VOROKE-796577 format. One record per atom (N, C-alpha, C): x, y negated, z negated; residue in three letters. Coordinates in steps of 0.001 Angstrom, whole numbers, plus 500000, padded with zeros to 6 digits. Example, Ala and Ser with C-alpha at 12.3 -4.5 7.8 and 13.67 -1.06 7.14 Angstrom:
# VOROKE-796577
513190505690492200ALA 512300504500492200ALA 513200503300492200ALA 512850502250492920SER 513670501060492860SER 512900499970492130SER 
***
This chain:
# VOROKE-796577
143155150156268923ALA 142355149657270039ALA 143122149795271331ALA 142401149969272404LYS 143051150127273698LYS 143513148786274212LYS 144783148710274644ARG 145278147466275202ARG 146184147761276372ARG 146249146850277300THR 147037147042278509THR 148105145986278588THR 149418146365278603PRO 150486145374278682PRO 150416144581279974PRO 151087143418279950HIS 151069142533281120HIS 151598143236282355HIS 152687144028282187HIS 153268144650283375HIS 152352145730283944HIS 151538146372283075GLU 150599147349283601GLU 149557146647284471GLU 149013145544284003MET 148024144798284761MET 148626144309286068MET 149913143924286015GLY 150571143410287201GLY 150662144457288292GLY 151098145651287947ILE 151258146694288949ILE 149908147087289523ILE 148890147143288662THR 147560147505289150THR 147064146512290184THR 147158145210289864SER 146658144201290799SER 147469144176292071SER 148776144423291943GLN 149630144427293132GLN 149259145589294045GLN 148984146738293460ARG 148649147910294242ARG 147328147699294975ARG 146350147072294300GLN 145058146888294918GLN 145099145889296071GLN 145980144891295951SER 145968143826296947SER 146735144155298203SER 147692145090298109SER 148557145268299267SER 148851146721299595SER 148064147641299065SER 148407149049299214SER 148329149522300664SER 147484148893301472THR 147292149394302833THR 148161148674303847THR 148972147712303424THR 149656146884304416THR 151157147081304464THR 151784147436303327TRP 153244147376303432TRP 153973148462302692TRP 153506148903301540ALA 154334149780300714ALA 154201151222301170ALA 155317151968301242PRO 155253153378301594PRO 154639154189300467PRO 154118155377300826ASP 153469156223299839ASP 154417156585298701ASP 155696156780298997ALA 156655157165297955ALA 156739156108296862ALA 156635154842297253ALA 156688153766296257ALA 155505153852295311ALA 154329154161295848TYR 153142154266295005TYR 153239155459294070TYR 153769156562294568VAL 153938157732293711VAL 154845157386292536VAL 155931156674292819PHE 156868156283291762PHE 156211155346290759PHE 155513154304291255LEU 154862153344290372LEU 153735153987289572LEU 152949154825290232ASP 151821155464289550ASP 152293156418288463ASP 153440157041288667PHE 153962157972287660PHE 154166157256286328PHE 154723156058286368TRP 155004155328285130TRP 153738154729284523TRP 152637154746285271GLU 151361154268284721GLU 150515155396284148GLU 151035156617284158THR 150318157745283561THR 150095157480282082THR 148857157610281646ARG 148535157311280256ARG 148679158553279387ARG 149336158374278250ILE 149589159463277306ILE 149206158966275915ILE 148495159785275174GLY 148126159386273823GLY 146997160235273290GLY 146306159733272294LEU 145215160450271640LEU 143932159644271763LEU 142823160361271949THR 141512159725272023THR 140539160506271160THR 139863159811270252PHE 138833160416269413PHE 137564159588269555PHE 136635160070270359GLY 135405159317270566GLY 135686157968271202GLY 135256156924270501SER 135487155562271010SER 136869155027270661SER 137591155758269802TRP 138922155309269395TRP 139952155826270385TRP 140685154934270959ASP 141658155293271991ASP 143029154768271620ASP 143977155681271391PHE 145365155268271193PHE 146196155938272283PHE 146090155389273461SER 146861155885274600SER 147581154715275242SER 148732154983275758ARG 149566153972276402ARG 150114154551277703ARG 150512153683278598SER 151162154166279815SER 152539154713279466SER 153045155561280357LEU 154379156127280145LEU 155418155020280060LEU 155251153961280864ARG 156172152827280809ARG 156106152142279441ARG 154909152036278895HIS 154762151417277577HIS 155483152236276510HIS 155342153565276561TRP 156042154403275572TRP 157552154254275697TRP 158028154083276933VAL 159471153864277124VAL 159882152502276581VAL 159163151451276989ASN 159548150078276634ASN 159350149761275157ASN 158309150307274561ASP 158005149983273173ASP 158430151078272197ASP 158476152326272681GLY 158836153437271813GLY 160317153762271850GLY 160801154214272998LEU 162212154590273103LEU 163132153400272860LEU 162722152218273312MET 163582151045273122MET 163663150630271655MET 162724151083270835THR 162838150844269395THR 164086151524268850THR 164367152726269339LEU 165594153420268922LEU 166835152675269406LEU 166763152095270611PHE 167881151313271124PHE 168193150142270196PHE 167173149413269791PHE 167398148271268907PHE 167754148715267492PHE 167289149874267098PHE 167693150429265810PHE 169193150687265792PHE 169718151281266864VAL 171155151549266942VAL 171953150245267024VAL 171459149268267785LEU 172123147966267848LEU 172230147336266460LEU 171159147410265694SER 171172146841264347SER 172121147595263438SER 172197148915263608LEU 173154149699262834LEU 174586149242263128LEU 174889149064264420GLU 176233148618264809GLU 176546147243264222GLU 175574146351264301LEU 175783145001263789LEU 176034145029262288LEU 175243145788261544LYS 175417145829260099LYS 176742146485259730LYS 177112147555260453ARG 178383148216260162ARG 179561147281260378ARG 179534146530261475GLU 180647145631261764GLU 180751144509260729GLU 179592144000260292ILE 179607142878259348ILE 179969143333257940ILE 179486144512257534VAL 179710144978256156VAL 180983145807256030VAL 181244146681257018LEU 182363147612256912LEU 183469147375257933LEU 183186146645258992GLY 184116146570260105GLY 184935145298260180GLY 185273144936261426GLU 186179143826261676GLU 185551142459261437GLU 184238142409261281LEU 183557141125261133LEU 183253140783259675LEU 183966141413258760ARG 183749141099257346ARG 184205139690257002ARG 185181139167257764ASN 185637137801257577ASN 184618136854258217ASN 184001135961257435PRO 182966135072257983PRO 183446134246259168PRO 184716133843259181ARG 185209133016260291ARG 185387133843261559ARG 185561135151261415GLN 185647135989262602GLN 184267136289263177GLN 183291136491262308VAL 181943136737262810VAL 181331135456263375VAL 181844134297262954ALA 181297133023263427ALA 181548132820264916ALA 182655133376265445LEU 182975133165266865LEU 181953133840267783LEU 181716135159267673PRO 180692135751268547PRO 179289135230268259PRO 179028134840267000LEU 177714134291266683LEU 177505132956267389LEU 178530132103267360ALA 178441130821268061ALA 178310131041269563ALA 179106131974270094GLY 179008132276271514GLY 177639132796271899GLY 177058133624271027ALA 175730134163271311ALA 174675133067271317ALA 174780132137270368VAL 173830131025270330VAL 173934130201271616VAL 175165129876272014GLY 175354129143273265GLY 174881129933274463GLY 175109131264274420GLY 174688132127275523GLY 173196132322275605GLY 172470131863274591MET 171007131880274662MET 170441130498274975MET 171000129478274318VAL 170441128125274442VAL 170680127537275832VAL 171924127585276316VAL 172251126938277591VAL 171565127617278779VAL 171564128950278898PRO 170823129552280020PRO 169342129201280015PRO 168742129159278823VAL 167334128773278741VAL 167142127342279223VAL 168076126451278844ALA 167991125060279295ALA 168114124968280813ALA 169037125746281397VAL 169201125761282857VAL 167925126262283522VAL 167375127338282983TYR 166150127915283558TYR 164991126915283491TYR 164813126299282332LEU 163706125353282172LEU 163869124142283078LEU 165119123697283260ALA 165363122544284127ALA 164994122860285573ALA 165372124054286039LEU 165078124426287426LEU 163607124776287638LEU 162945125247286580MET 161552125667286701MET 160574124565286304MET 161063123373286054SER 160190122277285625SER 159067122047286634SER 157844122099286145GLY 156692121889287005GLY 156263123102287787GLY 156962124224287624GLU 156637125443288352GLU 155890126417287434GLU 155118127311288040SER 154527128392287257SER 155629129394286906SER 155483130070285796GLY 156531130988285352GLY 157501130351284389GLY 157175129159283902LEU 158050128474282952LEU 158243129299281680LEU 157219130083281333HIS 157267130876280105HIS 158226132062280201HIS 158803132303281360GLY 159718133432281519GLY 161150133128281137GLY 161365132061280370TRP 162733131647280009TRP 163487132718279207TRP 162771133634278574GLY 163451134653277783GLY 164275135626278607GLY 164025135687279911THR 164740136647280760THR 166224136342280891THR 166634135107280626VAL 168050134752280808VAL 168808134723279483VAL 168183135193278418MET 168809135105277094MET 169746136261276779MET 169350137470277153ALA 169994138670276611ALA 171164139144277472ALA 171979139997276862THR 173127140616277524THR 172976142124277458THR 173251142806278560ASP 173187144267278584ASP 174476144839277990ASP 174398145284276752THR 175580145743276021THR 176284146881276746THR 175519147869277198ALA 176114149052277806ALA 176904148707279067ALA 176350147838279923PHE 177036147486281166PHE 178283146644280894PHE 178212145760279917VAL 179388144937279588VAL 180531145817279100VAL 180241146712278161ILE 181278147602277636ILE 181772148545278731ILE 180862148937279635GLY 181275149781280755GLY 182258149078281677GLY 182049147781281937CYS 182998147013282759CYS 184361146927282079CYS 184362146721280769LEU 185633146662280041LEU 186348148015280071LEU 185571149095280045ALA 186169150428280042ALA 186956150707281322ALA 186620150019282407LEU 187358150208283654LEU 188819149820283516LEU 189130148941282558PHE 190496148437282404PHE 191255149122281271PHE 190603150021280548GLY 191278150777279497GLY 191929149887278462GLY 193183150217278141ASN 193919149453277119ASN 194612148218277689ASN 194305147868278939ARG 194909146664279514ARG 194216145390279037ARG 193032145535278448VAL 192372144379277847VAL 192482144512276333VAL 192621143400275619PRO 192780143474274165PRO 191532144060273503PRO 191705144911272496PRO 190543145475271808PRO 189676144410271153PRO 190288143272270811THR 189506142193270199THR 188495141598271182THR 188774141690272497LEU 187799141220273483LEU 186573142127273472LEU 186808143436273377ARG 185668144370273309ARG 184830144090272068ARG 185486143867270919LEU 184754143586269687LEU 183972142279269815LEU 184606141265270410PHE 183941139977270596PHE 182688140125271445PHE 182810140822272586LEU 181672140962273482LEU 180605141885272904LEU 181039142931272193LEU 180067143826271580LEU 179246143080270534LEU 179912142321269691SER 179211141561268653SER 178310140506269278SER 178844139803270295LEU 178052138771270967LEU 176799139373271608LEU 176976140531272268ALA 175840141168272937ALA 174793141625271927ALA 175241142115270775ILE 174296142560269748ILE 173508141367269217ILE 174216140266268905PHE 173522139057268456PHE 172530138581269523PHE 172978138607270785ASP 172122138208271898ASP 170845139040271947ASP 171034140359271893ASP 169896141256272057ASP 168940141187270869ASP 169498141059269666VAL 168629140912268497VAL 167831139603268602VAL 168502138524269027GLY 167798137263269228GLY 166724137382270287GLY 167033138118271362ALA 166062138274272451ALA 164834139053272001ALA 165054140106271212ILE 163904140899270782ILE 163060140121269785ILE 163672139251268999LEU 162886138390268121LEU 162016137439268943LEU 162591136932270044VAL 161821136066270932VAL 160658136834271550VAL 160919138081271986VAL 159864138903272569VAL 158763139158271550VAL 159175139523270327ALA 158193139874269300ALA 157319138684268931ALA 157932137500268857LEU 157193136332268392LEU 156612135504269539LEU 157322135467270671GLY 156894134598271763GLY 156026135257272802GLY 156153136590272974TYR 155388137275274003TYR 154429138301273418TYR 154155138191272133GLY 153201139090271505GLY 151776138655271770GLY 150844139413271207GLU 149430139104271359GLU 148926138458270069GLU 147615138193270025ALA 147015137638268816ALA 147254138591267651ALA 147670138049266525LEU 148109138864265403LEU 146932139562264726LEU 147072140868264566ASN 146113141674263812ASN 146627141765262381ASN 146061140971261488TRP 146598140845260141TRP 146557142141259333TRP 145488142943259354PRO 145513144202258605PRO 146642145134259049PRO 146833145253260380ALA 147912146111260877ALA 149278145545260495ALA 149404144222260573PHE 150654143586260184PHE 150933143820258702PHE 149902143732257870GLY 150067144010256449GLY 150491145442256197GLY 149946146383256984GLY 150373147772256858GLY 151851147947257178GLY 152313147219258195GLY 153740147271258524GLY 154606146746257395GLY 154166145645256760LEU 154917145097255628LEU 154939146070254459LEU 153817146751254210LEU 153792147754253144LEU 154765148900253442LEU 154831149295254712GLY 155784150341255091GLY 157224149915254873GLY 157535148661255216ILE 158887148138254987ILE 159197148126253493ILE 158198147735252687GLY 158382147781251240GLY 158601149191250730GLY 157923150175251344ALA 158100151576250948ALA 159516152053251263ALA 160071151625252390VAL 161444151990252737VAL 162427151414251715VAL 162231150137251367ALA 163106149501250385ALA 163007150192249027ALA 161794150569248618SER 161599151227247327SER 162231152618247333SER 162055153354248421ALA 162640154696248503ALA 164159154637248447ALA 164743153640249114SER 166195153484249065SER 166662153138247658SER 165918152267246973ARG 166274151885245612ARG 166168153076244648ARG 165212153980244903LEU 165024155153244053LEU 166028156265244355LEU 166831156087245391GLY 167852157082245716GLY 167370158218246598GLY 166235158051247258ILE 165742159088248168ILE 166628159127249409ILE 167104160339249756ARG 168071160452250841ARG 167545161260252021ARG 166299161658251991SER 165734162530253021SER 165483161762254316SER 166149162183255390VAL 165932161558256697VAL 164499161742257189VAL 163885162949257027PRO 162486163096257457PRO 161531162127256760PRO 161769161836255476VAL 160910160893254755VAL 160984159514255396VAL 162210159028255647TYR 162374157714256257TYR 161853157701257689TYR 162011158818258400SER 161501158890259770SER 159987158790259791SER 159324159452258827LEU 157863159408258753LEU 157380157995258429LEU 158034157358257451ILE 157644155984257108ILE 157921155049258284ILE 159066155246258943GLY 159412154411260095GLY 158399154544261221GLY 157912155768261463ALA 156890155964262493ALA 155612155212262132ALA 155261155246260840GLY 154081154500260399GLY 154256152995260585GLY 155454152497260280ILE 155734151068260482ILE 155606150704261955ILE 156139151558262816TRP 156067151296264258TRP 154622151224264730TRP 153802152173264280LEU 152392152192264690LEU 151668150931264221LEU 151951150504262984CYS 151287149304262458CYS 151710148057263228CYS 153005147923263486ILE 153483146737264202ILE 152992146747265637ILE 152938147922266260ASP 152428148020267620ASP 150965147587267677ASP 150188147966266654ALA 148770147591266619ALA 148567146134266213ALA 149600145518265597SER 149439144151265093SER 149492143091266181SER 150021143447267360GLY 150182142463268432GLY 151598141957268560GLY 152456142229267559ILE 153882141908267655ILE 154567143042268392ILE 155566142712269200HIS 156241143764269956HIS 156871144769269001HIS 156557146058269217ALA 156897147094268239ALA 158396147324268080ALA 159206146914269053THR 160647147153268948THR 161279146379267792THR 160588145365267264ILE 161126144637266121ILE 161266145566264919ILE 160485146649264886ALA 160609147626263800ALA 162003148242263791ALA 162568148507264966GLY 163908149071265036GLY 164955148127264480GLY 164820146828264791VAL 165760145829264270VAL 165698145777262747VAL 164496145708262196ILE 164331145587260750ILE 164863146825260030ILE 164497148012260506LEU 164929149244259840LEU 166434149454259963LEU 167005149053261098GLY 168454149176261242GLY 169201148304260245GLY 168731147067260063LEU 169379146162259120LEU 169148146577257667LEU 168112147384257406MET 167842147856256055MET 168611149127255700MET 169217149772256678THR 169910151035256431THR 171125150808255530THR 171284151609254464PRO 172385151390253508PRO 173759151623254127PRO 174722150857253665THR 176119151046254076THR 176951151723252987THR 176361151943251813ASP 177073152611250722ASP 177018154119250923ASP 178084154800250514VAL 178119156258250602VAL 177489156851249348VAL 176912158042249486TRP 176302158713248342TRP 177340159456247512TRP 178416159903248155VAL 179468160664247466VAL 180759159874247545VAL 181300159506246405SER 182531158720246362SER 183732159576246768SER 184831158908247060ASP 186052159619247439ASP 186531160529246316ASP 186459160055245069ALA 186911160866243931ALA 186065162125243782ALA 184750161971243936ARG 183871163137243803ARG 184084164117244945ARG 184289163601246158LEU 184544164486247299LEU 185812165299247089LEU 186846164647246619ARG 188096165368246360ARG 187899166452245293ARG 187090166149244280GLY 186826167141243244GLY 186086168350243779GLY 185072168100244634VAL 184304169202245203VAL 185179170058246112VAL 185983169414246962LEU 186853170159247874LEU 187945170895247113LEU 188445170279246040GLY 189467170945245221GLY 188934172200244582GLY 187672172144244103ARG 187065173325243492ARG 186858174423244535ARG 186526174030245762LEU 186332175012246826LEU 187649175688247192LEU 188707174882247314LEU 190007175430247718LEU 190673176233246610LEU 190173176086245380ALA 190752176836244269ALA 190366178312244299ALA 189348178659245066HIS 188948180061245159HIS 190032180859245894HIS 190301182074245475PRO 191296182898246175PRO 190819183259247575PRO 191754183511248470ALA 191419183872249843ALA 190623185167249869ALA 189656185249250745GLY 188844186451250860GLY 187472186120251404GLY 186677187154251647GLU 185333186987252183GLU 184327186878251045GLU 184226185647250497TYR 183317185437249371TYR 182172184483249727TYR 181988184188251035TRP 181105183087251404TRP 179664183508251664TRP 179361184793251565SER 177989185245251777SER 177414185793250483SER 176092185810250428GLY 175447186303249225GLY 175294185212248175GLY 174701185575247070ASP 174469184627245986ASP 175684184610245067ASP 176753183931245550THR 178007183891244799THR 178370182451244464THR 179265182309243476ALA 179736180975243102ALA 180497180331244255ALA 181210181144245014GLU 181979180617246141GLU 181046180021247197GLU 179951180763247492ARG 178992180259248494ARG 178341178969247997ARG 178011178908246731HIS 177416177702246163HIS 178356176510246327HIS 179645176734246038ASP 180626175651246187ASP 180801175253247651ASP 180701176240248561LEU 180830175939249996LEU 179677175054250461LEU 178456175392250067LEU 177300174594250455LEU 177365173194249848LEU 177837173116248596GLN 177977171809247960GLN 179028170967248673GLN 180102171614249140ALA 181143170887249870ALA 180619170354251197ALA 179765171165251857ARG 179186170700253118ARG 178344169444252907ARG 177523169459251868THR 176700168293251560THR 177557167091251184THR 178609167350250387ALA 179472166252249940ALA 180203165611251113ALA 180689166422252046VAL 181391165888253227VAL 180440165030254053VAL 179205165511254249THR 178225164756255027THR 177908163418254381THR 177695163438253065GLU 177245162236252379GLU 178393161355251898GLU 179615161708252263SER 180739160808252005SER 180864159764253105SER 180033159899254152VAL 179942158910255222VAL 178638158143255021VAL 178676156828255172SER 177501155998254912SER 176366156342255875SER 175099156166255455PRO 173968156411256350PRO 174045155617257651PRO 174547154385257583VAL 174683153574258797VAL 175561154279259818VAL 176723154773259364GLU 177658155416260288GLU 177146156761260765GLU 176513157520259885ARG 175998158830260277ARG 174915158692261351ARG 173976157795261114LEU 172894157616262079LEU 173412157082263406LEU 174393156193263335GLU 174965155647264563GLU 175628156741265389GLU 176378157618264729MET 177054158707265442MET 176051159687266045MET 174945159937265342ILE 173948160876265841ILE 173168160302267018ILE 172756159040266903LEU 171846158456267888LEU 172539157829269090LEU 173793157407268922HIS 174457156670270003HIS 174489157441271322HIS 174846158731271340PRO 174833159446272629PRO 173442159522273251PRO 172409159701272426TRP 171048159768272954TRP 170635158438273572TRP 171002157349272913VAL 170656156024273443VAL 171409155755274740VAL 172719156030274738GLY 173549155712275899GLY 173284156581277112GLY 173037157872276881PHE 172940158802278009PHE 171519159250278330PHE 170544158883277508ALA 169169159279277788ALA 168233158070277822ALA 168162157327276719ILE 167174156252276622ILE 167433155148277633ILE 168679154674277729MET 168965153571278642MET 168755153937280113MET 169200155120280582PRO 168897155477281972PRO 167397155604282242PRO 166657156177281279ILE 165209156294281462ILE 164575154918281527ILE 165017154019280648PHE 164476152664280657PHE 164751151977281983PHE 165992152083282462ALA 166343151448283736ALA 165503152014284870ALA 165281153323284857LEU 164484153961285909LEU 163038153491285857LEU 162520153282284645ALA 161113152894284495ALA 160871151445284862ALA 161906150595284822ASN 161684149156284978ASN 162376148510286166ASN 163337149200286767ALA 164123148554287811ALA 163483148627289190ALA 162387149368289314GLY 161736149475290613GLY 161252148110291111GLY 161616147765292334ILE 161238146461292874ILE 160802146621294317ILE 159674146050294641THR 159220146006296020THR 159552144626296568THR 160176144561297706PHE 160707143300298211PHE 159676142482298978PHE 158462143007299113GLN 157417142226299764GLN 157109140991298914GLN 157284139824299470GLY 156979138593298746GLY 158061138142297793GLY 159192138831297758ALA 160279138434296861ALA 161517138122297696ALA 162021136888297620ASP 163231136521298335ASP 163959135440297547ASP 165149135102298008PHE 166008134171297282PHE 165533132719297380PHE 164506132471298151ARG 163996131104298258ARG 163038130755297133ARG 162598131742296370GLN 161663131471295291GLN 162390130854294099GLN 161766129874293498THR 162402129117292424THR 162757130000291241THR 161865130925290884VAL 162132131757289713VAL 163347132646289936VAL 163542133115291154THR 164710133942291457THR 165994133136291275THR 166025131935291837LEU 167205131082291733LEU 167445130631290295LEU 166374130368289548ALA 166517129915288167ALA 167129131002287295ALA 166721132245287518ILE 167278133354286734ILE 168736133579287107ILE 169052133533288393ILE 170453133701288818ILE 171321132605288208ILE 170846131365288262ALA 171621130252287696ALA 171786130412286192ALA 170737130851285513GLY 170830131038284072GLY 171854132089283691GLY 171885133212284428LEU 172800134304284097LEU 174233134024284543LEU 174391133468285740VAL 175732133301286321VAL 176404132008285863VAL 175633130949285642LEU 176211129666285223LEU 175929129364283749LEU 174672129500283356GLY 174303129143281989GLY 174997129982280940GLY 175092131289281164LYS 175721132177280185LYS 177183131800279918LYS 178052131773280936PRO 179453131451280653PRO 179649130045280106PRO 178889129082280603ILE 179027127719280092ILE 178635127662278618ILE 177526128293278264GLY 177070128287276878GLY 178014129009275947GLY 178481130191276344ILE 179377130974275489ILE 180704130250275295ILE 181280129783276386LEU 182567129076276286LEU 182436127789275476LEU 181416126999275783GLY 181256125714275114GLY 181039125853273618GLY 180141126717273214PHE 179848126878271790PHE 181005127556271063PHE 181679128501271729SER 182842129153271102SER 183957128140270885SER 184208127301271882TRP 185263126282271764TRP 184935125306270638TRP 183686124893270554LEU 183287123974269484LEU 183456124616268115LEU 183136125902268007ALA 183262126593266719ALA 184714126685266280ALA 185613126984267235VAL 187040127057266908VAL 187603125672266619VAL 187214124715267437ARG 187707123342267289ARG 187307122739265941ARG 186110123060265483SER 185630122505264219SER 186146123272263004SER 186808124403263230GLY 187339125194262124GLY 186359126196261555GLY 185158126267262116ILE 184178127233261628ILE 184603128655261978ILE 185218128826263139ALA 185613130152263612ALA 187091130161263968ALA 187637131366264100VAL 189032131542264520VAL 189086132585265632VAL 190084132436266504LEU 190316133443267530LEU 191008134643266907LEU 190508135828267172ALA 191146137039266661ALA 192489137256267349ALA 193345138026266719THR 194668138316267264THR 194551138996268624THR 195256138448269609GLY 195252139028270945GLY 194145138526271847GLY 193222137741271299LEU 192115137228272099LEU 192431135811272551LEU 192601135637273859SER 192944134329274418SER 191743133762275168SER 191813132463275450TRP 190700131810276145TRP 190470132351277551TRP 191517132672278328PRO 191244133271279645PRO 190427134555279564PRO 190713135384278552PHE 189932136604278402PHE 188499136287277974PHE 188319135245277176ILE 186960134846276799ILE 186196134348278015ILE 186893133657278940VAL 186253133220280187VAL 185723134432280951VAL 186574135453281096ALA 186143136666281801ALA 184968137321281081ALA 185081137416279762GLY 184012138042278989GLY 182710137273279049GLY 182802135942279129SER 181577135135279172SER 180816135351280477SER 181535135616281566PHE 180845135953282814PHE 180216137337282723PHE 180938138300282128LEU 180370139634281967LEU 179100139598281116LEU 179047138669280169ALA 177850138546279327ALA 176623138115280121ALA 176838137662281353GLY 175717137314282219GLY 175032138521282840GLY 175528139723282526ILE 174854140933282999ILE 173631141150282110ILE 172496140727282588GLY 171276140878281795GLY 170629142242281981GLY 170515142663283176PHE 169943143925283642PHE 168843144479282727PHE 169114145564281960THR 168025146259281275THR 167274145347280308THR 167992144541279537MET 167323143677278572MET 166503142599279275MET 167052142029280338SER 166303141008281080SER 165081141611281765SER 165225142827282310LEU 164084143512282899LEU 163011143771281850LEU 163460144125280665PHE 162552144388279554PHE 161715143152279234PHE 162367142004279131ILE 161658140762278803ILE 160798140313279975ILE 161295140498281202ALA 160510140100282380ALA 159190140848282440ALA 159212142126282042GLY 157981142905282045GLY 156935142364281093GLY 157388141654280046GLN 156457141055279094GLN 156026139650279533GLN 156892138955280269ALA 156667137531280527ALA 155935137238281834ALA 156128138082282853PHE 155606137750284176PHE 154459138672284570PHE 153552138135285379ASP 152513138974285963ASP 152984139445287337ASP 152107140150288040ALA 152510140773289302ALA 152938139778290360ALA 152400138578290323THR 152712137602291369THR 154149137116291303THR 154808137262290140MET 156173136756289985MET 157162137826289531MET 156668139002289123LEU 157559139992288526LEU 158642140459289488LEU 158281140728290752ASN 159286141203291704ASN 160344140147291991ASN 159923138885292073ALA 160882137798292295ALA 161813137675291097ALA 161271137841289895ALA 162104137789288697ALA 163098138948288678ALA 162637140146289042LYS 163540141301289076LYS 164659141099290094LYS 164317140515291236LEU 165347140241292244LEU 166396139295291675LEU 165968138265290952GLY 166918137345290328GLY 167767138026289269GLY 167154138909288484ILE 167890139614287425ILE 168954140529288023ILE 168557141336288996LEU 169505142274289601LEU 170628141531290327LEU 170271140480291063SER 171292139726291801SER 172206138962290844SER 171608138269289878GLY 172421137519288920GLY 173345138411288132GLY 172857139578287697SER 173695140510286955SER 174847141014287812SER 174564141281289089ALA 175623141749289999ALA 176668140658290223ALA 176238139415290434PHE 177188138316290615PHE 178044138122289363PHE 177410138116288190ALA 178146137913286944ALA 179155139033286716ALA 178746140273286974ALA 179654141406286798ALA 180846141315287747ALA 180584140912288977THR 181662140812289967THR 182663139726289582THR 182171138554289202ILE 183070137450288828ILE 183885137819287597ILE 183228138341286564GLY 183946138709285344GLY 184984139786285583GLY 184635140783286401THR 185567141871286693THR 186771141367287483THR 186543140481288458LEU 187660139938289247LEU 188603139110288371LEU 188057138338287433ILE 188912137553286527ILE 189733138490285648ILE 189100139530285116LEU 189847140503284299LEU 190922141204285115LEU 190615141517286364LEU 191596142166287237LEU 192815141273287414LEU 192590139986287620GLN 193691139046287783GLN 194488138893286492GLN 193812138792285372LEU 194498138637284080LEU 195350139861283752LEU 194808141043283967THR 195574142250283656THR 196759142417284589THR 196626141973285837ARG 197768142029286759ARG 198869141098286301ARG 198490139891285852LEU 199488138926285369LEU 200202139445284138LEU 199450140084283219GLU 200071140614282005GLU 200986141780282324GLU 200612142585283325THR 201466143723283714THR 202793143242284283THR 202736142152285045ARG 203965141631285641ARG 204904141024284583ARG 204307140433283541THR 205140139822282502THR 205603140835281485THR 
***
């Protein structure tokens, strides 16, 4: 069925009400471009969406799929296998969601836009890691792991809020189709099916069903990422056997034609590929596309802001800034300290509280994720004010966190 997202309705009404008074033609060209509808139509059946919708609901599904892959890899194969180590970023993430929301709700009490509390929950993983990259090896690697894990927990929590809190009325048949697709993925994995095209086809079907169900379709990426196996198909012993058989062939040009040598070469290629877990393989393949293509496109599609009617005097702007700049660090620090103090969590080697202070401010960089949620939560009358708060709050948080890290690294260099 044809449906129009909240942000599409917002831009349309905004354009109609003020097109002749203030905005330059270039702004309309930019906004109208992202409202171009793309899809399929058969008679009365219409499955078309705006270009912005395909970016926000389609491409961002891959973003959350990669986030879930990273989270599962770290918990099952990586540094977070110790429950007390994973408890620290998890506690920080919970605090980094609960306290900013409380700050936002307190400031927005009695105001319209109270439902936009989700905008202060999430952390922009790419920007946080980018800020840390400016300092190279002068910051402890455990700080990067802490913030990466915290940001992933944050973003997964935020997308769950979007899917459940900002969705539409549930279409039960479509939702049931999505559940059947998830069951098909689990069954195929249990049967040992390893074909990426098969899983991609089923995943596309799951996405279509969830999108039609009224739940935000990006939740499909989270679910499929967490379902991706971490076990390798080819064990170390078998890989060594295959490579040993290949290297046993005498030197020469035996690799073409229907020869035993060529057969062993092709088998070795498959064995090398499948000696790496599906989680790691998919992460390595998709990560560059997400970082260098999907995220810039998403930012371009959502960061456009017209300043007519949006200023720092609006309550929603101040509430978002306070949530990101004050609520985030207070929540992360407070909950992390409580987790360590109670013995539930431990500080990783090299990770000190001053560095956590700096990292907690960097976690206030909401940017792309906050813009994503704002597009679902606000209509045209408040969206620009919310975007102004997101961009300003993210800039303030990034500046404070970066300055603290600069001071800490200078002190460590001197000692």
